[in-house]
C-alpha positions as a Markdown table, in Angstrom:
| # | Residue | x | y | z |
|---|---|---|---|---|
| 1 | Unk | 38.2 | 105.6 | 137.9 |
| 2 | Unk | 39.0 | 104.5 | 134.3 |
| 3 | Unk | 42.5 | 103.9 | 132.9 |
| 4 | Unk | 43.2 | 102.7 | 129.4 |
| 5 | Unk | 47.0 | 102.7 | 129.1 |
| 6 | Unk | 48.3 | 99.3 | 127.9 |
| 7 | Unk | 51.6 | 98.5 | 129.6 |
| 8 | Unk | 52.5 | 96.0 | 132.3 |
| 9 | Unk | 54.8 | 94.6 | 134.8 |
| 10 | Unk | 57.2 | 92.0 | 136.6 |
| 11 | Unk | 57.6 | 88.4 | 137.7 |
| 12 | Unk | 57.1 | 85.9 | 140.5 |
| 13 | Unk | 57.8 | 82.3 | 140.6 |
| 14 | Unk | 58.5 | 82.4 | 136.9 |
| 15 | Unk | 60.3 | 85.7 | 136.4 |
| 16 | Unk | 63.1 | 86.0 | 133.9 |
| 17 | Unk | 61.0 | 86.0 | 130.7 |
| 18 | Unk | 62.1 | 88.1 | 127.7 |
| 19 | Unk | 64.2 | 90.7 | 129.6 |
| 20 | Unk | 66.4 | 92.3 | 127.1 |
| 21 | Unk | 68.8 | 94.4 | 129.1 |
| 22 | Unk | 72.5 | 94.4 | 129.6 |
| 23 | Unk | 72.0 | 94.5 | 133.3 |
| 24 | Unk | 69.2 | 91.8 | 133.3 |
| 25 | Unk | 68.9 | 88.2 | 132.3 |
| 26 | Unk | 68.6 | 87.5 | 128.6 |
| 27 | Unk | 65.4 | 86.0 | 127.2 |
| 28 | Unk | 65.2 | 82.3 | 127.4 |
| 29 | Unk | 64.4 | 80.4 | 124.2 |
| 30 | Unk | 60.7 | 79.9 | 125.1 |
| 31 | Unk | 60.3 | 83.7 | 125.3 |
| 32 | Unk | 61.8 | 84.2 | 121.8 |
| 33 | Unk | 58.8 | 82.6 | 120.0 |
| 34 | Unk | 57.7 | 84.7 | 117.0 |
| 35 | Unk | 53.9 | 85.0 | 117.3 |
| 36 | Unk | 53.1 | 85.3 | 113.7 |
| 37 | Unk | 49.5 | 85.7 | 112.5 |
| 38 | Unk | 49.8 | 82.1 | 111.2 |
| 39 | Unk | 46.6 | 80.5 | 110.4 |
| 40 | Unk | 45.4 | 78.0 | 112.9 |
| 41 | Unk | 42.0 | 77.5 | 111.4 |
| 42 | Unk | 39.7 | 79.2 | 109.0 |
| 43 | Unk | 39.8 | 83.0 | 109.6 |
| 44 | Unk | 41.7 | 82.7 | 112.8 |
| 45 | Unk | 45.2 | 83.5 | 114.0 |
| 46 | Unk | 47.3 | 83.3 | 117.2 |
| 47 | Unk | 47.1 | 87.0 | 117.6 |
| 48 | Unk | 43.3 | 87.3 | 117.4 |
| 49 | Unk | 41.4 | 84.0 | 117.8 |
| 50 | Unk | 38.1 | 85.7 | 116.8 |
| 51 | Unk | 39.5 | 86.7 | 113.4 |
| 52 | Unk | 39.1 | 90.4 | 114.2 |
| 53 | Unk | 35.4 | 90.1 | 114.8 |
| 54 | Unk | 34.2 | 89.9 | 118.4 |
| 55 | Unk | 30.7 | 89.2 | 117.1 |
| 56 | Unk | 31.8 | 86.4 | 114.9 |
| 57 | Unk | 29.0 | 84.2 | 116.3 |
| 58 | Unk | 26.5 | 86.0 | 114.0 |
| 59 | Unk | 28.7 | 85.8 | 110.9 |
| 60 | Unk | 26.6 | 83.2 | 109.3 |
| 61 | Unk | 23.5 | 85.5 | 109.3 |
| 62 | Unk | 22.5 | 88.0 | 106.7 |
| 63 | Unk | 21.7 | 90.6 | 107.7 |
| 64 | Unk | 23.6 | 90.1 | 110.9 |
| 65 | Unk | 21.5 | 90.7 | 114.0 |
| 66 | Unk | 22.8 | 93.2 | 116.6 |
| 67 | Unk | 20.3 | 92.3 | 119.4 |
| 68 | Unk | 18.4 | 89.4 | 120.7 |
| 69 | Unk | 14.6 | 89.1 | 120.1 |
| 70 | Unk | 14.1 | 91.0 | 123.3 |
| 71 | Unk | 16.1 | 94.0 | 121.9 |
| 72 | Unk | 19.0 | 93.4 | 124.3 |
| 73 | Unk | 22.3 | 94.2 | 122.5 |
| 74 | Unk | 24.7 | 91.5 | 121.6 |
| 75 | Unk | 27.9 | 91.6 | 123.6 |
| 76 | Unk | 31.4 | 91.0 | 122.2 |
| 77 | Unk | 33.3 | 87.8 | 122.8 |
| 78 | Unk | 37.1 | 87.7 | 123.2 |
| 79 | Unk | 39.5 | 84.9 | 123.9 |
| 80 | Unk | 43.3 | 84.7 | 124.3 |
| 81 | Unk | 46.0 | 83.0 | 126.2 |
| 82 | Unk | 49.3 | 83.8 | 127.8 |
| 83 | Unk | 52.3 | 81.8 | 129.1 |
| 84 | Unk | 55.5 | 81.7 | 131.0 |
| 85 | Unk | 57.8 | 78.7 | 131.1 |
| 86 | Unk | 55.5 | 76.8 | 128.7 |
| 87 | Unk | 52.7 | 77.0 | 131.3 |
| 88 | Unk | 49.5 | 78.5 | 129.8 |
| 89 | Unk | 46.7 | 80.6 | 131.1 |
| 90 | Unk | 43.5 | 81.1 | 129.1 |
| 91 | Unk | 41.3 | 84.3 | 129.3 |
| 92 | Unk | 37.8 | 84.7 | 127.8 |
| 93 | Unk | 35.2 | 87.5 | 127.8 |
| 94 | Unk | 31.6 | 86.5 | 127.2 |
| 95 | Unk | 28.5 | 88.4 | 128.4 |
| 96 | Unk | 30.8 | 90.9 | 130.1 |
| 97 | Unk | 32.1 | 88.0 | 132.2 |
| 98 | Unk | 35.9 | 87.8 | 132.3 |
| 99 | Unk | 37.4 | 84.4 | 133.1 |
| 100 | Unk | 41.0 | 83.3 | 133.7 |
| 101 | Unk | 41.9 | 79.6 | 134.0 |
| 102 | Unk | 45.4 | 78.3 | 134.4 |
| 103 | Unk | 47.2 | 75.8 | 136.6 |
| 104 | Unk | 46.5 | 75.0 | 140.2 |
| 105 | Unk | 48.9 | 75.7 | 143.1 |
| 106 | Unk | 51.0 | 78.3 | 141.3 |
| 107 | Unk | 53.8 | 79.9 | 143.5 |
| 108 | Unk | 53.6 | 83.5 | 144.6 |
| 109 | Unk | 56.3 | 85.9 | 145.9 |
| 110 | Unk | 55.8 | 88.7 | 148.4 |
| 111 | Unk | 56.6 | 92.3 | 147.5 |
| 112 | Unk | 55.7 | 95.7 | 149.1 |
| 113 | Unk | 55.7 | 99.2 | 147.7 |
| 114 | Unk | 57.8 | 101.8 | 149.5 |
| 115 | Unk | 55.6 | 104.8 | 148.5 |
| 116 | Unk | 57.7 | 106.0 | 145.6 |
| 117 | Unk | 57.4 | 106.0 | 141.8 |
| 118 | Unk | 60.5 | 105.5 | 139.7 |
| 119 | Unk | 60.6 | 107.7 | 136.6 |
| 120 | Unk | 63.3 | 107.1 | 133.9 |
| 121 | Unk | 65.1 | 109.7 | 131.8 |
| 122 | Unk | 63.7 | 110.0 | 128.3 |
| 123 | Unk | 65.9 | 109.3 | 125.3 |
| 124 | Unk | 67.6 | 112.5 | 124.3 |
| 125 | Unk | 66.5 | 114.5 | 127.4 |
| 126 | Unk | 68.9 | 116.4 | 129.6 |
| 127 | Unk | 67.5 | 115.6 | 133.0 |
| 128 | Unk | 68.7 | 116.7 | 136.4 |
| 129 | Unk | 72.2 | 116.5 | 138.0 |
| 130 | Unk | 72.9 | 113.9 | 140.7 |
| 131 | Unk | 72.9 | 116.7 | 143.3 |
| 132 | Unk | 69.4 | 118.1 | 142.4 |
| 133 | Unk | 66.8 | 118.4 | 145.1 |
| 134 | Unk | 63.7 | 116.6 | 143.7 |
| 135 | Unk | 61.4 | 118.4 | 146.1 |
| 136 | Unk | 62.6 | 121.9 | 144.9 |
| 137 | Unk | 59.8 | 123.5 | 142.9 |
| 138 | Unk | 62.4 | 124.9 | 140.5 |
| 139 | Unk | 63.0 | 121.3 | 139.3 |
| 140 | Unk | 59.4 | 120.4 | 138.8 |
| 141 | Unk | 59.3 | 121.4 | 135.1 |
| 142 | Unk | 62.3 | 119.3 | 134.3 |
| 143 | Unk | 60.9 | 116.3 | 136.1 |
| 144 | Unk | 57.7 | 116.6 | 134.2 |
| 145 | Unk | 59.4 | 117.0 | 130.8 |
| 146 | Unk | 62.4 | 114.7 | 131.0 |
| 147 | Unk | 61.2 | 111.8 | 133.1 |
| 148 | Unk | 58.4 | 109.2 | 132.9 |
| 149 | Unk | 57.3 | 106.1 | 134.7 |
| 150 | Unk | 56.8 | 104.4 | 131.3 |
| 151 | Unk | 58.5 | 105.2 | 128.0 |
| 152 | Unk | 56.2 | 103.5 | 125.6 |
| 153 | Unk | 58.4 | 104.2 | 122.5 |
| 154 | Unk | 61.7 | 103.0 | 124.0 |
| 155 | Unk | 61.0 | 99.4 | 125.0 |
| 156 | Unk | 63.6 | 97.6 | 127.1 |
| 157 | Unk | 66.1 | 100.4 | 126.4 |
| 158 | Unk | 64.0 | 102.8 | 128.5 |
| 159 | Unk | 64.9 | 100.9 | 131.7 |
| 160 | Unk | 68.0 | 102.0 | 133.6 |
| 161 | Unk | 69.7 | 99.8 | 136.1 |
| 162 | Unk | 69.7 | 100.8 | 139.8 |
| 163 | Unk | 73.5 | 100.3 | 139.7 |
| 164 | Unk | 73.8 | 103.1 | 137.1 |
| 165 | Unk | 72.0 | 106.0 | 138.8 |
| 166 | Unk | 73.7 | 108.7 | 136.7 |
| 167 | Unk | 74.7 | 108.8 | 133.0 |
| 168 | Unk | 78.1 | 109.8 | 131.5 |
| 169 | Unk | 77.1 | 113.4 | 131.7 |
| 170 | Unk | 76.5 | 113.2 | 135.4 |
| 171 | Unk | 72.7 | 113.5 | 135.1 |
| 172 | Unk | 70.2 | 111.3 | 136.9 |
| 173 | Unk | 69.1 | 108.2 | 134.9 |
| 174 | Unk | 66.0 | 108.0 | 137.1 |
| 175 | Unk | 64.3 | 109.8 | 139.9 |
| 176 | Unk | 62.3 | 108.3 | 142.8 |
| 177 | Unk | 59.4 | 110.5 | 143.7 |
| 178 | Unk | 57.0 | 110.0 | 146.6 |
| 179 | Unk | 53.4 | 109.5 | 145.5 |
| 180 | Unk | 52.7 | 112.9 | 147.1 |
| 181 | Unk | 55.2 | 114.7 | 144.8 |
| 182 | Unk | 53.7 | 117.7 | 143.0 |
| 183 | Unk | 54.1 | 116.0 | 139.7 |
| 184 | Unk | 51.0 | 113.8 | 140.5 |
| 185 | Unk | 48.9 | 116.9 | 141.2 |
| 186 | Unk | 47.6 | 115.8 | 144.6 |
| 187 | Unk | 45.7 | 112.7 | 143.4 |
| 188 | Unk | 47.3 | 110.6 | 146.1 |
| 189 | Unk | 47.1 | 113.2 | 148.8 |
| 190 | Unk | 44.5 | 111.3 | 150.8 |
| 191 | Unk | 45.7 | 107.8 | 149.9 |
| 192 | Unk | 45.7 | 105.3 | 152.8 |
| 193 | Unk | 49.2 | 104.4 | 154.0 |
| 194 | Unk | 50.9 | 101.7 | 151.9 |
| 195 | Unk | 51.2 | 99.2 | 154.8 |
| 196 | Unk | 50.4 | 95.9 | 153.0 |
| 197 | Unk | 52.5 | 93.7 | 150.7 |
| 198 | Unk | 51.0 | 91.7 | 147.9 |
| 199 | Unk | 51.9 | 88.2 | 146.7 |
| 200 | Unk | 52.4 | 88.0 | 143.0 |
| 201 | Unk | 53.5 | 86.0 | 140.0 |
| 202 | Unk | 54.1 | 86.5 | 136.3 |
| 203 | Unk | 51.4 | 85.4 | 133.9 |
| 204 | Unk | 52.8 | 86.4 | 130.5 |
| 205 | Unk | 55.7 | 87.1 | 128.2 |
| 206 | Unk | 56.4 | 90.7 | 127.2 |
| 207 | Unk | 53.4 | 92.5 | 125.7 |
| 208 | Unk | 51.3 | 89.2 | 126.0 |
| 209 | Unk | 50.7 | 89.2 | 122.2 |
| 210 | Unk | 48.2 | 86.3 | 122.2 |
| 211 | Unk | 46.0 | 87.9 | 124.9 |
| 212 | Unk | 46.5 | 91.6 | 124.1 |
| 213 | Unk | 43.1 | 92.0 | 122.2 |
| 214 | Unk | 41.1 | 90.4 | 125.0 |
| 215 | Unk | 43.0 | 92.3 | 127.7 |
| 216 | Unk | 42.7 | 95.6 | 126.0 |
| 217 | Unk | 39.0 | 95.2 | 125.9 |
| 218 | Unk | 38.7 | 94.0 | 129.5 |
| 219 | Unk | 40.8 | 96.8 | 130.9 |
| 220 | Unk | 38.6 | 99.4 | 129.1 |
| 221 | Unk | 35.4 | 98.2 | 130.7 |
| 222 | Unk | 33.6 | 99.9 | 133.7 |
| 223 | Unk | 34.3 | 97.0 | 136.0 |
| 224 | Unk | 38.1 | 97.3 | 135.5 |
| 225 | Unk | 40.4 | 99.5 | 137.6 |
| 226 | Unk | 38.3 | 99.2 | 140.7 |
| 227 | Unk | 40.6 | 98.5 | 143.6 |
| 228 | Unk | 39.3 | 97.3 | 147.0 |
| 229 | Unk | 40.5 | 98.5 | 150.4 |
| 230 | Unk | 43.3 | 95.9 | 150.7 |
| 231 | Unk | 44.4 | 96.6 | 147.2 |
| 232 | Unk | 44.6 | 100.3 | 147.9 |
| 233 | Unk | 46.8 | 99.7 | 150.9 |
| 234 | Unk | 49.1 | 97.6 | 148.7 |
| 235 | Unk | 49.2 | 100.5 | 146.1 |
| 236 | Unk | 47.4 | 98.7 | 143.3 |
| 237 | Unk | 45.5 | 101.9 | 142.5 |
| 238 | Unk | 48.7 | 103.9 | 141.9 |
| 239 | Unk | 48.4 | 104.3 | 138.1 |
| 240 | Unk | 52.0 | 105.1 | 137.5 |
| 241 | Unk | 53.0 | 101.7 | 139.0 |
| 242 | Unk | 50.0 | 99.5 | 138.1 |
| 243 | Unk | 48.8 | 100.7 | 134.8 |
| 244 | Unk | 45.7 | 98.5 | 134.5 |
| 245 | Unk | 44.0 | 96.3 | 137.1 |
| 246 | Unk | 41.1 | 93.9 | 137.2 |
| 247 | Unk | 39.9 | 92.6 | 140.6 |
| 248 | Unk | 39.1 | 88.9 | 140.4 |
| 249 | Unk | 36.9 | 86.5 | 142.3 |
| 250 | Unk | 37.9 | 82.9 | 142.7 |
| 251 | Unk | 35.7 | 80.0 | 141.5 |
| 252 | Unk | 34.1 | 78.2 | 144.4 |
| 253 | Unk | 36.6 | 75.4 | 144.5 |
| 254 | Unk | 39.7 | 77.5 | 144.0 |
| 255 | Unk | 42.0 | 78.3 | 147.0 |
| 256 | Unk | 45.1 | 80.1 | 148.1 |
| 257 | Unk | 47.5 | 77.8 | 150.0 |
| 258 | Unk | 50.1 | 78.4 | 152.7 |
| 259 | Unk | 53.2 | 76.3 | 153.4 |
| 260 | Unk | 53.0 | 75.1 | 157.0 |
| 261 | Unk | 56.2 | 73.0 | 156.6 |
| 262 | Unk | 59.6 | 74.6 | 156.4 |
| 263 | Unk | 62.1 | 75.5 | 153.7 |
| 264 | Unk | 62.9 | 71.9 | 153.0 |
| 265 | Unk | 59.4 | 70.3 | 153.7 |
| 266 | Unk | 56.4 | 71.5 | 151.7 |
| 267 | Unk | 53.0 | 71.1 | 153.3 |
| 268 | Unk | 50.5 | 73.5 | 151.8 |
| 269 | Unk | 47.1 | 74.0 | 153.5 |
| 270 | Unk | 44.1 | 76.0 | 152.3 |
| 271 | Unk | 43.9 | 79.6 | 153.7 |
| 272 | Unk | 40.6 | 80.5 | 155.4 |
| 273 | Unk | 39.8 | 83.8 | 153.7 |
| 274 | Unk | 36.8 | 84.4 | 156.0 |
| 275 | Unk | 39.4 | 85.1 | 158.7 |
| 276 | Unk | 42.5 | 86.1 | 156.7 |
| 277 | Unk | 41.1 | 88.8 | 154.5 |
| 278 | Unk | 42.0 | 88.4 | 150.8 |
| 279 | Unk | 41.7 | 90.3 | 147.5 |
| 280 | Unk | 42.9 | 89.0 | 144.1 |
| 281 | Unk | 43.9 | 91.0 | 141.0 |
| 282 | Unk | 45.2 | 90.6 | 137.5 |
| 283 | Unk | 47.4 | 93.6 | 136.6 |
| 284 | Unk | 49.8 | 94.9 | 134.1 |
| 285 | Unk | 52.9 | 96.9 | 135.0 |
| 286 | Unk | 56.0 | 98.0 | 133.1 |
| 287 | Unk | 58.8 | 95.4 | 133.8 |
| 288 | Unk | 62.0 | 96.7 | 132.4 |
| 289 | Unk | 59.8 | 99.3 | 130.7 |
| 290 | Unk | 57.8 | 96.7 | 128.8 |
| 291 | Unk | 54.3 | 95.5 | 129.4 |
| 292 | Unk | 53.8 | 92.2 | 131.3 |
| 293 | Unk | 50.8 | 90.7 | 133.0 |
| 294 | Unk | 50.8 | 89.6 | 136.7 |
| 295 | Unk | 48.4 | 87.9 | 139.1 |
| 296 | Unk | 48.5 | 88.9 | 142.8 |
| 297 | Unk | 46.8 | 88.3 | 146.2 |
| 298 | Unk | 46.6 | 90.8 | 149.0 |
| 299 | Unk | 46.1 | 89.5 | 152.6 |
| 300 | Unk | 45.4 | 91.1 | 155.9 |
| 301 | Unk | 44.6 | 89.4 | 159.2 |
| 302 | Unk | 41.4 | 90.4 | 161.1 |
| 303 | Unk | 43.1 | 89.8 | 164.4 |
| 304 | Unk | 46.7 | 90.8 | 164.2 |
| 305 | Unk | 49.0 | 93.1 | 162.3 |
| 306 | Unk | 51.4 | 90.5 | 160.9 |
| 307 | Unk | 51.1 | 91.6 | 157.3 |
| 308 | Unk | 51.4 | 95.3 | 158.0 |
| 309 | Unk | 54.6 | 97.4 | 157.7 |
| 310 | Unk | 55.9 | 100.8 | 156.7 |
| 311 | Unk | 59.6 | 101.6 | 156.8 |
| 312 | Unk | 60.1 | 104.5 | 159.3 |
| 313 | Unk | 62.4 | 106.4 | 157.0 |
| 314 | Unk | 62.4 | 108.4 | 153.8 |
| 315 | Unk | 60.4 | 111.0 | 152.0 |
| 316 | Unk | 57.2 | 108.9 | 151.9 |
| 317 | Unk | 57.2 | 108.2 | 155.6 |
| 318 | Unk | 58.0 | 111.8 | 156.5 |
| 319 | Unk | 55.0 | 113.0 | 154.4 |
| 320 | Unk | 52.7 | 110.6 | 156.3 |
| 321 | Unk | 53.1 | 112.8 | 159.3 |
| 322 | Unk | 51.3 | 111.9 | 162.4 |
| 323 | Unk | 49.5 | 109.0 | 160.6 |
| 324 | Unk | 52.9 | 107.3 | 160.1 |
| 325 | Unk | 53.5 | 107.2 | 163.9 |
| 326 | Unk | 50.5 | 104.9 | 164.3 |
| 327 | Unk | 51.7 | 102.4 | 161.8 |
| 328 | Unk | 53.6 | 99.1 | 162.4 |
| 329 | Unk | 57.3 | 99.8 | 161.5 |
| 330 | Unk | 58.8 | 96.3 | 162.0 |
| 331 | Unk | 58.5 | 93.6 | 159.4 |
| 332 | Unk | 56.9 | 90.3 | 160.4 |
| 333 | Unk | 59.1 | 88.0 | 158.3 |
| 334 | Unk | 56.7 | 85.0 | 158.5 |
| 335 | Unk | 53.1 | 86.3 | 158.9 |
| 336 | Unk | 50.4 | 84.0 | 160.3 |
| 337 | Unk | 47.5 | 82.7 | 158.1 |
| 338 | Unk | 44.3 | 81.3 | 159.3 |
| 339 | Unk | 43.7 | 77.8 | 157.9 |
| 340 | Unk | 40.5 | 76.1 | 156.7 |
| 341 | Unk | 39.4 | 73.7 | 159.4 |
| 342 | Unk | 40.8 | 75.9 | 162.2 |
| 343 | Unk | 44.0 | 77.1 | 163.6 |
| 344 | Unk | 46.7 | 79.5 | 162.3 |
| 345 | Unk | 50.2 | 78.9 | 161.1 |
| 346 | Unk | 53.2 | 81.0 | 160.0 |
| 347 | Unk | 54.1 | 80.9 | 156.4 |
| 348 | Unk | 57.3 | 79.0 | 155.4 |
| 349 | Unk | 59.1 | 80.0 | 152.2 |
| 350 | Unk | 61.3 | 77.8 | 150.1 |
| 351 | Unk | 64.8 | 78.6 | 148.8 |
| 352 | Unk | 63.6 | 77.9 | 145.2 |
| 353 | Unk | 62.7 | 80.1 | 142.3 |
| 354 | Unk | 59.5 | 78.1 | 142.1 |
| 355 | Unk | 58.4 | 74.6 | 143.1 |
| 356 | Unk | 57.3 | 73.9 | 139.5 |
| 357 | Unk | 60.8 | 74.5 | 138.2 |
| 358 | Unk | 63.2 | 71.7 | 139.3 |
| 359 | Unk | 65.8 | 72.4 | 136.7 |
| 360 | Unk | 65.8 | 76.0 | 135.5 |
| 361 | Unk | 69.4 | 76.0 | 134.3 |
| 362 | Unk | 68.6 | 73.1 | 132.0 |
| 363 | Unk | 65.5 | 74.9 | 130.6 |
| 364 | Unk | 66.9 | 78.4 | 130.4 |
| 365 | Unk | 70.7 | 78.1 | 130.4 |
| 366 | Unk | 72.8 | 80.5 | 132.4 |
| 367 | Unk | 69.9 | 82.9 | 132.8 |
| 368 | Unk | 67.8 | 80.3 | 134.6 |
| 369 | Unk | 69.1 | 80.7 | 138.1 |
| 370 | Unk | 66.7 | 78.6 | 140.2 |
| 371 | Unk | 67.3 | 80.0 | 143.6 |
| 372 | Unk | 64.9 | 82.3 | 145.5 |
| 373 | Unk | 66.4 | 85.9 | 145.5 |
| 374 | Unk | 65.7 | 86.1 | 149.2 |
| 375 | Unk | 65.1 | 89.8 | 149.3 |
| 376 | Unk | 62.8 | 92.4 | 147.9 |
| 377 | Unk | 63.7 | 95.2 | 145.5 |
| 378 | Unk | 64.8 | 95.4 | 141.9 |
| 379 | Unk | 64.9 | 92.0 | 140.0 |
| 380 | Unk | 67.4 | 93.5 | 137.6 |
| 381 | Unk | 70.6 | 91.3 | 137.7 |
| 382 | Unk | 69.0 | 87.9 | 138.6 |
| 383 | Unk | 70.4 | 85.2 | 138.6 |
| 384 | Unk | 73.3 | 87.2 | 140.1 |
| 385 | Unk | 72.9 | 87.1 | 143.8 |
| 386 | Unk | 72.3 | 90.8 | 144.2 |
| 387 | Unk | 69.0 | 90.6 | 142.3 |
| 388 | Unk | 65.8 | 91.2 | 144.2 |
| 389 | Unk | 62.2 | 89.8 | 144.0 |
| 390 | Unk | 60.5 | 92.6 | 142.1 |
| 391 | Unk | 60.7 | 96.3 | 141.2 |
| 392 | Unk | 63.1 | 99.0 | 142.5 |
| 393 | Unk | 60.2 | 100.8 | 144.2 |
| 394 | Unk | 59.8 | 98.0 | 146.8 |
| 395 | Unk | 61.4 | 97.3 | 150.2 |
| 396 | Unk | 64.3 | 94.9 | 150.3 |
| 397 | Unk | 63.5 | 93.9 | 153.8 |
| 398 | Unk | 60.1 | 92.6 | 152.8 |
| 399 | Unk | 61.4 | 89.3 | 151.5 |
| 400 | Unk | 59.7 | 87.2 | 148.9 |
| 401 | Unk | 59.1 | 84.0 | 151.1 |
| 402 | Unk | 59.3 | 82.2 | 147.7 |
| 403 | Unk | 56.3 | 79.8 | 147.1 |
| 404 | Unk | 55.3 | 80.0 | 150.8 |
| 405 | Unk | 51.9 | 80.9 | 149.3 |
| 406 | Unk | 50.4 | 79.1 | 146.3 |
| 407 | Unk | 47.3 | 80.0 | 144.3 |
| 408 | Unk | 44.8 | 78.3 | 142.1 |
| 409 | Unk | 44.5 | 80.2 | 138.8 |
| 410 | Unk | 40.8 | 79.9 | 138.4 |
| 411 | Unk | 39.1 | 83.3 | 138.6 |
| 412 | Unk | 36.3 | 85.5 | 137.1 |
| 413 | Unk | 35.3 | 89.2 | 137.1 |
| 414 | Unk | 32.2 | 91.0 | 136.0 |
| 415 | Unk | 33.4 | 93.6 | 133.6 |
| 416 | Unk | 30.3 | 95.8 | 133.9 |
| 417 | Unk | 31.0 | 95.9 | 137.7 |
| 418 | Unk | 27.7 | 94.3 | 138.7 |
| 419 | Unk | 27.2 | 90.8 | 140.0 |
| 420 | Unk | 24.7 | 88.4 | 138.5 |
| 421 | Unk | 22.9 | 87.8 | 141.9 |
| 422 | Unk | 21.0 | 91.1 | 141.5 |
| 423 | Unk | 17.3 | 90.7 | 141.1 |
| 424 | Unk | 17.1 | 93.3 | 138.4 |
| 425 | Unk | 20.1 | 92.3 | 136.2 |
| 426 | Unk | 19.3 | 90.6 | 132.9 |
| 427 | Unk | 15.5 | 90.9 | 133.2 |
| 428 | Unk | 13.9 | 90.4 | 129.8 |
| 429 | Unk | 12.3 | 93.9 | 129.8 |
| 430 | Unk | 15.7 | 95.6 | 129.7 |
| 431 | Unk | 15.8 | 95.9 | 126.0 |
| 432 | Unk | 12.2 | 97.4 | 125.8 |
| 433 | Unk | 12.9 | 99.9 | 128.6 |
| 434 | Unk | 9.5 | 99.6 | 130.2 |
| 435 | Unk | 8.1 | 97.9 | 133.2 |
| 436 | Unk | 4.9 | 96.8 | 131.3 |
| 437 | Unk | 5.7 | 94.7 | 128.2 |
| 438 | Unk | 3.1 | 93.7 | 125.7 |
| 439 | Unk | 3.6 | 90.3 | 124.1 |
| 440 | Unk | 1.9 | 89.3 | 120.8 |
| 441 | Unk | 0.8 | 85.7 | 120.7 |
| 442 | Unk | -1.4 | 83.4 | 118.7 |
| 443 | Unk | -4.8 | 83.6 | 120.4 |
| 444 | Unk | -6.8 | 80.6 | 121.5 |
| 445 | Unk | -7.9 | 78.4 | 124.4 |
| 446 | Unk | -4.8 | 76.6 | 125.7 |
| 447 | Unk | -4.6 | 73.7 | 128.1 |
| 448 | Unk | -7.7 | 71.6 | 127.5 |
| 449 | Unk | -7.0 | 68.0 | 128.6 |
| 450 | Unk | -7.4 | 65.3 | 126.0 |
| 451 | Unk | -5.8 | 62.3 | 127.8 |
| 452 | Unk | -8.6 | 59.7 | 128.4 |
| 453 | Unk | -7.3 | 59.0 | 131.9 |
| 454 | Unk | -8.3 | 62.6 | 132.7 |
| 455 | Unk | -11.3 | 63.1 | 130.4 |
| 456 | Unk | -13.1 | 59.9 | 131.5 |
| 457 | Unk | -12.9 | 61.1 | 135.1 |
| 458 | Unk | -14.0 | 64.6 | 134.3 |
| 459 | Unk | -10.8 | 66.2 | 135.4 |
| 460 | Unk | -10.4 | 69.8 | 134.3 |
| 461 | Unk | -7.2 | 71.7 | 134.0 |
| 462 | Unk | -7.3 | 74.6 | 136.5 |
| 463 | Unk | -4.6 | 76.4 | 134.4 |
| 464 | Unk | -6.5 | 76.2 | 131.1 |
| 465 | Unk | -7.2 | 79.7 | 129.8 |
| 466 | Unk | -7.9 | 81.7 | 126.7 |
| 467 | Unk | -4.7 | 83.6 | 125.8 |
| 468 | Unk | -4.0 | 86.4 | 123.4 |
| 469 | Unk | -3.8 | 88.0 | 121.0 |
| 470 | Unk | -1.9 | 90.4 | 123.4 |
| 471 | Unk | -0.7 | 89.6 | 126.9 |
| 472 | Unk | 0.9 | 92.1 | 129.2 |
| 473 | Unk | 3.5 | 91.2 | 131.8 |
| 474 | Unk | 4.6 | 93.7 | 134.4 |
| 475 | Unk | 8.1 | 93.6 | 135.7 |
| 476 | Unk | 9.1 | 94.7 | 139.2 |
| 477 | Unk | 11.7 | 97.2 | 137.8 |
| 478 | Unk | 13.3 | 98.3 | 134.6 |
| 479 | Unk | 17.1 | 98.5 | 134.2 |
| 480 | Unk | 19.2 | 99.3 | 131.1 |
| 481 | Unk | 20.6 | 96.2 | 129.4 |
| 482 | Unk | 24.2 | 95.2 | 130.1 |
| 483 | Unk | 26.4 | 97.1 | 127.7 |
| 484 | Unk | 30.1 | 97.6 | 127.1 |
| 485 | Unk | 32.7 | 100.2 | 126.4 |
| 486 | Unk | 33.9 | 99.9 | 122.8 |
| 487 | Unk | 37.6 | 99.9 | 122.1 |
| 488 | Unk | 39.4 | 100.5 | 118.8 |
């Protein structure tokens, strides 16, 4: 599955960044930076650190080579960075390897999808009256024409508050459609039940301008938008919610951490991901109808159902039918995690916006807040106490457990979708395209010893041989070289 839309999402333990809406927090000063294409070095800018040339590393050659000597195509290099709260994360693409490195022990919030997609009324569209039946086939054409999950040309103005469900004409400002609604043409008909939360955090300001070039390339590659079994159960493959996704793998020394203390005593221990299953993703999602970037972890226990839940109510649950009756329908407020070194422990959240932010009001003024919202659902009015932890398509009863889980931002992903531990990947015959490769070499007898210690004793080199002018090496297999999907 390949998706190339470029829009994004929400927040986490550093949420209110650049939200320009009357019903939402105003952008803090750090989010109002103007990222001009100011020169930061010869031929470079903050917007594109490669100077618009992802093959800049050959720019000193004329003519510029496009392949290695073994005829393997050169691959583009991209670099960028993103930030929230003056905390920076760095992304790079080299040899189709995506890396993301930021700070350690960054706080996550728990959120869970409720099986619906919120679509907003387009500017100038008429829409449906508040009393309209969204499942009525007669209303399908209006829904398809007048509403969208993302209004790319409307920016923050495309978002409508959950507290303003109808406009002055009495028409719906938004509609919440189950993922099985006819508008989505059956592509989620066989989707596994959305019974897992995910634990997320905001990685960027709006539209992530200093990482957009790198991320646009990364999201267009074959290894992107591949979602694992846990991610599917969390809904990360629902394109109308998560417009682009990259599954990440942690570096060997990176960890996810769970608070085994309480709301006033932090004591984070490493999670044993061999027993508490885990998947990690970087995704973009519309947040107040503007692209943002987020990092998330999805967990499930191999031995209990602590993480699992589906609300036994509403159109989505009804359409699950008999499958819904087999699901866990009571939230476990503090799920258990397995710990490295043995044992399990229930997660303990904090009452804080994030443990890295001791004085948000001082840093961000009245919009800073600083307290954990303590419930799921639409972030919208935070720091007003009715604000939730995420998006309007999420359960309020699945609470954020703020910073109960921390994560080390130290990840990688193979953008071609293939790991480097394959015996056939990157073999030198890939560019030639044949198992038998003929090498042209200078002929002669190689390896005759001349060291007196050896010649005085009559020692001969068993590896000495006449070589050339042509030598043939046969490879065990032939595989196309690693390539890439070009982007504009």
